[in-house]
C-alpha positions in Angstrom: -106.6 31.5 -192.0 -109.6 29.7 -191.7 -110.3 26.6 -190.0 -110.6 23.3 -191.7 -114.1 23.2 -190.8 -115.8 25.4 -193.4 -115.0 22.9 -196.2 -118.1 20.8 -194.4 -120.0 23.8 -193.1 -120.7 27.4 -193.9 -118.3 30.1 -193.2 -121.5 31.7 -191.4 -122.2 28.9 -189.6 -118.8 28.2 -188.2 -118.6 31.9 -187.5 -121.8 31.7 -185.3 -120.3 28.8 -183.1 -116.2 29.4 -183.0 -116.5 31.6 -180.0 -118.6 28.3 -178.0 -115.6 26.1 -178.8 -113.0 25.4 -176.4 -109.2 24.9 -177.2 -109.6 21.7 -176.6 -112.5 21.1 -178.7 -111.0 23.5 -181.7 -108.1 21.1 -181.5 -109.8 17.6 -181.6 -112.2 19.1 -184.0 -109.0 20.1 -186.5 -107.6 16.5 -185.9 -110.4 14.7 -186.3 -111.0 16.1 -190.1 -107.2 15.5 -190.8 -107.9 11.9 -189.6 -111.4 11.8 -191.6 -109.2 13.0 -194.7 -106.6 10.9 -194.7 -107.6 8.0 -193.2 -111.2 7.2 -193.4 -112.3 8.9 -196.8 -109.6 6.9 -198.9 -110.7 3.8 -196.7 -114.4 3.7 -197.3 -114.3 2.1 -200.9 -112.0 -0.7 -199.1 -114.3 -1.5 -196.6 -116.8 -1.8 -198.8 -115.0 -4.5 -201.0 -113.7 -6.1 -197.4 -117.5 -7.5 -196.8 -118.0 -11.0 -198.3 -120.8 -11.1 -201.0 -121.5 -14.3 -199.4 -125.1 -14.7 -197.9 -123.7 -16.6 -194.8 -120.1 -14.9 -194.3 -121.1 -11.2 -194.6 -122.4 -11.6 -191.1 -119.1 -13.4 -189.5 -117.0 -10.5 -190.9 -115.1 -7.9 -188.7 -113.7 -5.5 -191.9 -110.2 -4.9 -191.3 -109.9 -1.8 -192.2 -112.2 -0.7 -190.2 -110.5 -2.7 -187.4 -107.6 -1.0 -188.1 -108.5 2.3 -188.4 -110.2 2.2 -185.3 -106.6 1.1 -183.1 -105.0 4.6 -185.0 -108.4 6.8 -184.3 -108.0 5.5 -180.4 -104.1 6.1 -180.2 -104.8 10.1 -181.4 -107.4 10.7 -179.0 -110.4 10.3 -181.5 -112.3 7.6 -179.2 -115.9 8.4 -177.1 -116.3 11.4 -178.4 -120.4 11.6 -178.2 -120.1 10.7 -174.1 -119.9 14.2 -172.7 -117.9 15.1 -169.1 -120.5 17.4 -168.4 -123.0 14.3 -168.1 -121.1 11.6 -167.3 -117.8 13.1 -165.2 -116.6 9.4 -164.4 -116.2 8.2 -168.3 -117.0 11.4 -170.7 -114.7 13.6 -172.7 -114.9 17.6 -172.2 -117.1 18.4 -174.9 -120.0 20.1 -175.0 -123.0 18.5 -177.0 -122.7 21.6 -179.7 -118.9 20.4 -179.6 -119.3 17.3 -180.5 -122.6 18.1 -182.8 -120.2 19.8 -185.2 -118.1 16.8 -185.2 -120.7 14.4 -185.6 -122.0 16.4 -188.7 -118.1 16.1 -190.3 -117.9 12.2 -189.4 -121.1 11.8 -191.3 -119.5 12.4 -194.6 -117.7 8.9 -194.5 -121.3 7.7 -193.7 -121.7 5.0 -191.0 -118.0 4.0 -191.5 -117.1 8.0 -189.5 -118.9 7.4 -186.2 -118.1 3.6 -185.9 -114.0 4.2 -186.3 -114.3 7.0 -183.2 -116.3 4.5 -181.3 -119.4 6.9 -182.0 -122.0 4.9 -183.3 -125.3 3.6 -182.4 -126.7 1.3 -180.8 -123.2 1.1 -178.8 -123.6 5.3 -177.9 -126.9 4.7 -176.0 -126.1 1.9 -174.6 -123.0 3.2 -172.8 -125.1 6.0 -172.0 -127.1 3.4 -170.0 -124.7 1.5 -168.4 -122.9 4.7 -167.5 -125.6 6.4 -166.0 -127.7 3.5 -164.5 -125.3 0.4 -164.8 -123.9 -0.9 -160.8 -119.9 -1.6 -160.6 -120.4 -5.0 -161.4 -122.6 -4.2 -164.5 -119.9 -1.1 -165.6 -116.9 -3.6 -165.1 -118.3 -6.6 -167.6 -119.7 -4.6 -169.9 -119.5 -0.7 -169.9 -115.8 -0.9 -169.8 -115.1 -3.7 -173.1 -117.9 -1.5 -174.8 -115.7 1.9 -174.1 -112.5 0.1 -175.5 -114.5 -1.4 -178.3 -113.7 -4.5 -177.7 -117.4 -5.6 -177.9 -120.4 -4.0 -179.3 -123.9 -3.9 -178.4 -127.6 -4.4 -179.0 -130.7 -2.7 -177.6 -133.8 -4.9 -178.2 -137.5 -2.7 -177.5 -139.0 -2.8 -180.9 -141.4 -6.0 -181.4 -142.9 -7.6 -184.3 -146.9 -7.3 -184.4 -146.8 -4.3 -182.1 -146.9 -0.3 -182.7 -143.4 0.6 -180.6 -143.5 4.0 -180.8 -145.5 4.1 -178.0 -143.6 1.7 -175.7 -146.5 1.2 -173.3 -147.3 -1.3 -176.3 -144.1 -4.0 -175.3 -145.4 -7.4 -174.6 -142.3 -9.5 -174.2 -142.5 -10.8 -170.5 -140.0 -10.5 -168.2 -140.5 -12.7 -164.9 -138.5 -13.2 -161.9 -138.1 -16.9 -161.0 -135.9 -17.8 -157.7 -132.6 -15.5 -158.9 -133.0 -15.9 -162.2 -134.9 -13.7 -164.8 -136.8 -15.2 -167.6 -137.4 -13.3 -170.9 -139.8 -14.8 -173.6 -140.4 -12.2 -176.3 -140.5 -11.6 -180.4 -138.4 -8.4 -181.4 -137.1 -6.9 -184.7 -135.3 -4.2 -186.2 -132.7 -4.8 -183.6 -129.8 -3.1 -185.0 -126.3 -4.2 -183.9 -127.2 -8.0 -183.6 -126.0 -9.5 -186.4 -122.6 -8.6 -185.7 -120.1 -10.9 -184.8 -118.5 -8.7 -181.9 -122.0 -8.4 -180.7 -122.3 -9.6 -177.0 -124.7 -8.2 -174.8 -128.2 -7.2 -175.5 -130.3 -4.8 -173.3 -133.6 -5.9 -173.4 -136.7 -4.1 -172.7 -140.0 -5.9 -171.5 -143.1 -6.2 -169.4 -141.9 -7.0 -165.6 -145.4 -6.0 -164.0 -147.9 -5.9 -166.4 -151.0 -5.2 -163.6 -149.0 -1.9 -162.4 -151.4 0.8 -161.9 -149.1 2.9 -163.9 -148.3 2.3 -166.9 -144.6 3.6 -167.6 -143.4 1.5 -164.3 -144.7 -1.7 -165.9 -141.2 -2.5 -168.2 -137.8 -3.3 -166.8 -134.2 -3.4 -169.0 -132.5 -6.6 -169.0 -128.5 -7.3 -169.7 -128.7 -10.4 -171.8 -125.4 -11.8 -173.0 -126.2 -12.6 -176.6 -124.4 -16.5 -176.5 -127.4 -17.3 -174.0 -129.8 -20.5 -174.2 -132.9 -19.1 -175.8 -131.8 -16.2 -177.9 -132.5 -16.9 -181.3 -131.7 -14.3 -184.7 -133.9 -15.0 -186.6 -132.8 -13.0 -189.8 -131.6 -9.7 -190.5 -134.5 -7.2 -191.9 -133.7 -5.2 -195.1 -133.8 -1.5 -195.8 -135.1 -1.0 -199.3 -133.0 -4.4 -200.5 -130.3 -3.3 -197.9 -129.1 -5.5 -194.9 -126.7 -3.3 -193.4 -124.3 -6.4 -192.8 -122.1 -7.0 -190.6 -124.2 -5.4 -187.9 -127.5 -5.5 -189.3 -131.3 -4.9 -187.6 -132.1 -8.2 -186.6 -135.4 -10.1 -185.7 -134.9 -12.1 -182.5 -137.1 -14.5 -180.6 -135.9 -14.9 -176.6 -137.5 -18.1 -175.9 -137.5 -19.2 -172.2 -133.7 -16.7 -171.8 -132.4 -17.2 -167.9 -130.2 -14.8 -167.0 -129.0 -13.5 -163.2 -131.5 -11.2 -161.3 -128.2 -9.3 -161.3 -128.8 -8.3 -164.7 -131.8 -6.2 -164.4 -130.5 -2.5 -165.1 -131.6 0.0 -161.9 -134.1 -1.7 -160.5 -137.4 -3.5 -161.0 -140.0 -1.1 -163.1 -137.7 1.5 -164.5 -137.3 0.3 -167.7 -139.3 3.5 -168.9 -136.5 5.8 -166.6 -133.7 4.2 -168.6 -134.9 5.0 -172.2 -135.8 8.3 -171.2 -132.0 8.7 -170.3 -131.0 6.8 -173.0 -131.9 9.3 -175.2 -130.4 12.0 -173.1 -127.8 13.7 -175.1 -128.2 11.6 -177.8 -131.4 12.5 -178.9 -129.9 14.8 -181.6 -127.0 12.5 -182.5 -128.7 11.6 -185.9 -129.8 15.1 -186.3 -126.0 16.4 -186.1 -125.6 13.6 -188.7 -128.2 14.3 -191.0 -126.9 17.2 -191.8 -123.7 16.2 -192.8 -125.4 13.8 -195.1 -126.9 16.3 -196.5 -123.8 18.5 -196.9 -121.7 15.6 -198.5 -124.9 15.2 -201.0 -124.7 18.7 -202.0 -121.3 18.2 -202.7 -121.3 15.2 -205.0 -123.9 17.2 -206.8 -122.0 20.1 -207.0 -119.2 18.2 -208.7 -121.4 16.5 -211.0 -123.0 18.9 -212.5 -119.8 20.9 -213.5 -118.2 18.0 -214.8 -117.0 18.6 -218.5 -117.3 15.0 -218.9 -120.9 15.2 -218.1 -122.6 17.5 -220.6 -125.6 16.6 -222.3 -126.6 18.8 -225.2 -123.6 20.4 -225.4 -124.3 22.3 -222.4 -123.5 21.4 -218.6 -125.8 20.1 -216.5 -126.0 23.3 -214.4 -126.8 24.8 -217.4 -130.3 23.0 -217.6 -133.6 23.7 -216.0 -133.8 24.0 -212.6 -130.5 22.5 -211.3 -128.8 25.9 -210.1 -132.5 26.4 -208.3 -131.7 23.1 -206.8 -128.4 24.1 -205.4 -130.0 27.2 -203.7 -132.4 25.8 -202.3 -130.4 22.4 -201.0 -127.9 25.5 -199.6 -130.6 27.2 -197.7 -132.6 24.2 -196.4 -129.2 22.9 -195.1 -128.2 26.2 -193.1 -131.5 26.5 -191.6 -131.3 22.6 -190.3 -127.8 22.9 -189.1 -129.5 26.4 -187.4 -132.1 24.2 -185.6 -129.7 21.1 -184.4 -127.2 23.8 -183.0 -129.9 25.5 -181.5 -131.1 22.0 -179.6 -127.6 21.3 -178.9 -127.0 24.6 -177.0 -130.4 24.1 -175.2 -129.2 20.5 -174.0 -125.8 22.0 -172.8 -127.8 24.8 -170.9 -130.9 22.9 -169.4 -130.5 19.2 -170.4 -132.4 17.4 -172.8 -135.6 17.2 -170.6 -135.9 21.4 -170.9 -135.0 21.2 -174.8 -137.6 19.0 -175.8 -139.8 21.9 -178.3 -135.8 21.9 -180.0 -134.9 18.2 -180.3 -138.6 17.5 -181.6 -138.8 20.4 -184.2 -134.9 19.2 -185.2 -136.6 16.1 -185.4 -138.9 16.1 -187.9 -137.8 18.9 -189.8 -133.8 17.4 -190.5 -134.3 14.4 -191.9 -136.8 15.2 -194.3 -134.6 18.3 -195.1 -131.6 15.3 -195.8 -133.9 13.2 -198.0 -135.0 16.2 -200.2 -131.2 17.1 -200.7 -130.0 13.7 -201.8 -133.2 12.9 -203.8 -131.7 16.2 -206.0 -128.5 14.7 -206.1 -129.4 11.1 -207.1 -131.2 12.8 -210.1 -128.1 15.0 -211.1 -126.4 11.2 -211.2 -129.0 9.8 -213.3 -129.3 6.1 -212.9 -125.9 5.7 -211.2 -127.6 7.6 -208.4 -129.9 4.9 -207.7 -127.0 2.3 -208.2 -124.4 0.8 -205.8 -122.2 2.9 -207.4 -122.8 6.0 -205.6 -123.5 5.9 -201.9 -126.3 8.4 -202.7 -129.1 5.7 -202.8 -127.6 3.8 -199.5 -127.9 7.5 -197.4 -131.5 7.9 -198.8 -132.4 4.4 -197.7 -131.0 5.3 -194.1 -132.5 8.2 -193.6 -135.9 7.4 -195.0 -135.8 4.7 -192.3 -134.6 7.4 -189.6 -137.9 9.2 -189.7 -139.5 6.1 -188.5 -136.8 4.7 -185.9 -135.7 7.9 -184.4 -139.5 8.2 -183.5 -141.9 8.4 -186.1 -142.4 11.9 -187.7 -146.0 12.1 -186.2 -144.8 11.8 -183.0 -142.7 14.7 -182.6 -145.0 17.1 -184.6 -147.7 15.8 -182.2 -145.6 16.6 -179.2 -144.3 19.9 -180.7 -148.0 20.7 -181.5 -149.1 20.2 -177.9 -146.4 22.2 -176.6 -147.3 25.4 -178.7 -150.8 24.7 -177.5 -150.1 25.1 -173.6 -149.0 29.2 -174.6 -152.5 29.8 -175.1 -153.6 30.7 -171.9 -150.5 33.4 -171.8 -151.4 34.5 -175.1 -154.8 35.1 -174.6 -154.1 37.0 -171.5 -151.4 39.5 -173.1 -154.0 40.0 -176.0 -156.6 41.1 -172.9 -154.1 43.4 -171.3 -153.3 45.1 -174.6 -157.0 46.0 -175.6 -157.7 47.4 -172.5 -154.9 49.7 -172.8 -155.8 50.8 -176.3 -159.4 51.2 -174.7 -157.8 53.7 -172.2 -155.8 55.0 -175.4 -159.2 55.6 -177.1 -161.3 57.4 -174.6 -158.1 59.9 -173.6 -157.7 60.8 -177.1 -162.2 60.6 -177.6 -161.8 58.7 -181.2 -163.0 55.2 -182.3 -161.2 52.5 -184.0 -160.6 52.5 -187.9 -159.5 48.3 -187.8 
């Protein structure tokens, strides 16, 4: 009997990784799929309906059905699956990145709701990794434990208005020590999670030592309670008209914000080290979910084009134009992208994120673009309904288009991968030289001239 995962991936993809799954991981995956099908997917439209349309109330709402599902997920052990025990022995679960990657792809069939129900959604995932890896005992007790328990949410404040934040060295927010307090002044935006009424702490990155000779030792990260005087949420930002309430992506001003110096994470000037560690295994979580989003869109497309009630001019939609070709291309592109993500996950498991930068970089600029293409095809099959709020496709497209910027601009990943390839040139040249020398020996031996 086949594993239920084949309903969310291809049998060939599962066959490639099945033997790499521990008994615990297989059991957890089966449990996750059952929970997704019986609890989460049926509640998606309810959750959407429970978000008030009132422009003020929508930012003060804790969605009841999601809160209920969180408690259920916690009770059955589907909780904090992203946090690998291999990387975080004290707090993690016994899953590899590959194992969690497959689960993240499955959860993506429920959009943002799937990961959130199991306490596996950004920005909390990255913030929990920071606190688990770099937080001291007091910081872990005050902030990490409530985050792990799903009692609070958090925000990560790095991106700044008017600054090319893809290069974190450009960040201008001031962090300075004044007596026993740290004083913060800065203007941030696109700060995910800051609008949520449960958001209790911001991890703020800024410049603490701008005169330091090393550009990578000028920044620090500080824990700022969300209700600290001087923390001003200006507005929620919108993505193609979507505000993602109640979590949101907010513009925030930090004006003379004062916190105890004990709120400094890891040490003065270690901000870059922290943000690199924050990415860690989480470098490919978005890619994992993007593959799931594409697969979900293809599933919708298949049902739409074979629906007898949607015939046009006496034919099924799949009998028109290039629809069958679009289906085949989408399947091939999803399969290819999934293997890229599997490869990156395996490399992280073997040599950690630092040793898998090439695989991570390739996945980051290939996978979101692939998913956008597949979702666009699905939108086209739905016609006007595809771009409306009556289908999930338009919101998924908006989220994925943002990902090509938010998870590091494509141009940065492409540049890094290209530069890594160029480093192979000296070895290639040396190998070519050695081959030609061997060729010449053979030509002399057989006393013949080359035709090429």
